[in-house]
Legacy VTK file of the C-alpha trace (Angstrom):
# vtk DataFile Version 3.0
C-alpha trace
ASCII
DATASET POLYDATA
POINTS 245 float
16.026 16.633 -16.845
19.304 18.598 -16.985
19.659 22.258 -16.069
22.264 24.742 -17.278
25.829 23.607 -16.487
24.819 20.065 -15.481
25.998 16.743 -16.878
25.288 13.062 -16.274
28.151 10.897 -14.999
28.166 7.180 -14.275
29.840 4.957 -11.705
30.614 2.096 -14.077
30.606 -0.788 -11.605
27.080 0.019 -10.443
25.620 1.427 -13.653
24.333 4.314 -11.553
23.889 7.608 -13.365
24.175 10.827 -11.399
23.532 14.459 -12.237
26.562 16.648 -11.537
27.504 20.301 -11.852
31.051 21.617 -11.300
29.555 24.998 -10.390
27.223 23.522 -7.759
28.398 20.097 -6.589
30.146 16.992 -7.904
30.757 13.836 -5.887
34.342 12.802 -5.247
36.165 9.663 -4.199
35.110 10.038 -0.564
31.454 9.397 -1.528
32.384 6.232 -3.442
34.500 4.935 -0.560
31.909 5.733 2.126
29.157 3.934 0.192
31.441 0.932 -0.295
32.556 0.897 3.365
29.077 0.989 4.924
27.635 -2.391 5.932
23.891 -2.304 5.334
21.017 -4.517 6.471
18.994 -6.407 3.848
15.919 -4.570 5.074
15.481 -1.554 7.327
15.930 2.179 7.341
19.096 3.971 6.211
19.708 7.726 6.410
22.453 9.646 4.598
23.152 13.051 6.162
24.797 15.887 4.192
23.578 14.052 1.096
24.736 16.617 -1.478
23.653 15.456 -4.920
22.677 12.050 -3.529
25.816 10.133 -4.516
26.251 8.061 -1.339
22.618 6.954 -1.227
22.592 6.099 -4.921
25.843 4.139 -4.656
24.486 2.179 -1.644
21.150 1.294 -3.253
22.331 -2.031 -4.712
23.481 -3.252 -1.270
20.081 -3.307 0.442
16.352 -3.645 -0.068
15.797 -1.143 2.730
14.751 2.463 2.288
17.387 5.195 1.996
16.589 8.788 2.938
19.018 11.546 2.025
19.019 14.748 4.074
20.363 17.851 2.344
20.244 21.496 3.419
20.714 23.123 0.008
17.596 23.031 -2.212
19.679 23.151 -5.407
21.644 20.046 -4.434
18.555 18.237 -3.127
16.856 18.896 -6.473
19.802 17.353 -8.314
19.641 14.326 -6.017
15.902 13.870 -6.565
16.291 14.030 -10.342
19.116 11.454 -10.167
16.843 9.151 -8.168
14.219 9.463 -10.906
16.858 9.008 -13.617
17.788 5.643 -12.068
14.129 4.704 -11.397
14.810 4.296 -7.676
11.873 6.327 -6.349
10.505 3.320 -4.421
13.754 2.927 -2.482
15.322 6.391 -2.200
13.982 9.784 -1.220
15.430 13.195 -0.372
14.322 15.629 2.319
15.479 19.239 2.138
16.236 20.510 5.622
18.882 21.268 8.236
20.128 17.945 9.589
19.647 19.087 13.196
15.886 19.150 12.529
15.716 15.722 10.922
13.988 14.143 13.939
10.878 16.126 12.971
10.475 13.850 9.928
12.359 10.679 10.976
11.670 9.250 14.425
14.518 9.117 16.921
15.960 5.685 17.732
14.406 4.226 14.543
17.231 3.986 11.997
19.485 0.993 11.328
22.381 2.769 9.589
23.329 6.439 9.245
26.053 7.558 6.850
27.583 11.005 6.496
30.182 12.716 4.327
30.185 15.996 6.283
31.962 19.309 5.749
35.593 18.681 6.700
36.959 22.109 7.555
36.445 24.204 10.669
35.601 27.864 10.171
38.154 30.225 11.702
39.031 33.883 11.045
41.898 32.593 8.896
39.736 30.172 6.869
39.984 30.476 3.095
36.412 29.606 2.122
35.350 28.900 -1.441
33.643 31.984 -2.922
31.021 29.635 -4.400
28.431 29.372 -1.607
27.295 25.880 -2.669
30.844 24.535 -2.432
31.660 26.503 0.726
28.675 24.981 2.562
29.651 21.486 1.411
33.295 21.805 2.510
33.306 24.099 5.563
31.478 23.886 8.879
29.306 26.913 8.116
25.815 25.419 8.506
26.762 22.502 10.767
29.766 21.070 12.610
31.210 17.728 13.662
29.505 17.710 17.087
26.070 18.375 15.552
26.591 15.737 12.858
27.613 13.068 15.370
24.836 13.867 17.835
22.275 13.802 15.014
23.546 10.409 13.865
23.270 9.028 17.383
19.793 10.447 17.902
18.469 8.726 14.777
20.051 5.335 15.406
18.505 2.372 17.183
20.532 0.696 19.897
23.325 -1.222 18.135
22.666 0.750 14.948
25.760 1.670 12.939
27.155 5.068 11.997
29.578 5.520 9.099
31.687 8.633 8.535
34.339 9.691 6.055
36.558 12.552 7.203
40.071 13.932 7.375
42.748 12.034 9.307
43.926 15.174 11.127
40.578 15.228 12.967
40.534 11.512 13.784
41.035 11.823 17.545
38.497 14.645 17.761
36.011 12.495 15.838
36.504 9.556 18.216
35.988 11.851 21.216
32.745 13.232 19.768
31.504 9.756 18.854
31.985 8.443 22.375
30.290 11.458 23.958
27.311 10.690 21.694
27.180 6.989 22.739
28.787 5.837 19.490
31.681 3.430 20.024
34.262 3.333 17.190
34.629 -0.243 15.922
36.324 -0.133 12.504
38.753 2.345 10.995
40.373 2.420 7.559
42.874 5.028 6.399
42.930 5.979 2.715
46.160 6.990 0.971
46.371 8.831 -2.364
49.635 7.012 -3.233
52.118 4.713 -1.532
54.539 6.744 0.568
52.093 9.658 0.969
50.235 10.648 4.123
46.661 9.451 4.520
44.109 11.806 2.965
40.881 10.267 4.290
39.662 8.077 7.127
36.585 5.852 7.181
35.030 5.098 10.573
32.320 2.678 11.696
30.781 3.238 15.142
28.037 1.323 16.972
25.428 3.016 19.144
25.800 1.836 22.751
28.450 -0.635 21.601
30.810 -2.124 24.169
33.980 -0.087 24.708
37.056 -1.515 23.031
37.420 -3.973 20.191
38.536 -1.350 17.644
39.741 -2.902 14.374
42.200 -1.113 12.100
41.516 -2.414 8.608
44.245 -2.713 5.945
45.111 0.603 4.361
43.658 1.419 0.943
45.759 3.216 -1.680
43.951 4.965 -4.539
46.678 5.440 -7.159
49.842 3.543 -8.033
53.138 5.232 -8.898
51.959 5.696 -12.504
48.877 7.599 -11.291
46.646 4.711 -12.377
44.022 3.250 -10.064
45.337 0.417 -7.894
43.720 -3.021 -8.360
41.783 -2.510 -5.101
40.345 0.776 -6.343
39.522 -0.626 -9.778
37.372 -3.278 -8.122
35.364 -0.507 -6.473
34.992 1.551 -9.634
34.749 -0.708 -12.663
32.668 -3.730 -13.612
35.313 -5.412 -15.755
37.782 -6.071 -12.928
LINES 1 246
245 0 1 2 3 4 5 6 7 8 9 10 11 12 13 14 15 16 17 18 19 20 21 22 23 24 25 26 27 28 29 30 31 32 33 34 35 36 37 38 39 40 41 42 43 44 45 46 47 48 49 50 51 52 53 54 55 56 57 58 59 60 61 62 63 64 65 66 67 68 69 70 71 72 73 74 75 76 77 78 79 80 81 82 83 84 85 86 87 88 89 90 91 92 93 94 95 96 97 98 99 100 101 102 103 104 105 106 107 108 109 110 111 112 113 114 115 116 117 118 119 120 121 122 123 124 125 126 127 128 129 130 131 132 133 134 135 136 137 138 139 140 141 142 143 144 145 146 147 148 149 150 151 152 153 154 155 156 157 158 159 160 161 162 163 164 165 166 167 168 169 170 171 172 173 174 175 176 177 178 179 180 181 182 183 184 185 186 187 188 189 190 191 192 193 194 195 196 197 198 199 200 201 202 203 204 205 206 207 208 209 210 211 212 213 214 215 216 217 218 219 220 221 222 223 224 225 226 227 228 229 230 231 232 233 234 235 236 237 238 239 240 241 242 243 244
């Protein structure tokens, strides 16, 4: 089951086991928060773009009886995701397709999906960009193989009318994200900023948008802080991570 350099980690609250590799890809807090933030139908079709090692789909599996399809460009990461699905015996609910997300409509019909989630690459590529020398990590973190506009347009193309899109991203691109969402017929409806500690600047933003939703009605949810001043998880974060809270 495991290949060289891999390990099995567990999200304790969900009893989900996931295959990780520091040299290839490991999920981080943004995947946990995105999976928790997304509101899923009891039945239906869910797609997770930029799936990586499948963390978001795996962490969402307990919230729905619908099918979850992960879309991942890198074969090495998609293979890890597929083996994690098998490890958790979720083959009837989850599957992974290995392809460029812009081509996903060749395997999933347009206007057919209830919810699309995405934890995309955060960083634009510029001549000054300091990209990770590890190609797996560089593709996951930088807009090398895709970009925000392509991600958002792909999400919109997959979604049914009134379907919901969920993104986690960096706060410094928040206004750009909202602009791209609206161009793609996705109206932002809920926003939550994530703070590493009290008194620090936000490090992440979670966004819900509705396809062809009415303009306006944006809700700013209470902020979420990950660590307290002792660098321990806050009570809110413990509820998301551990079963005994």
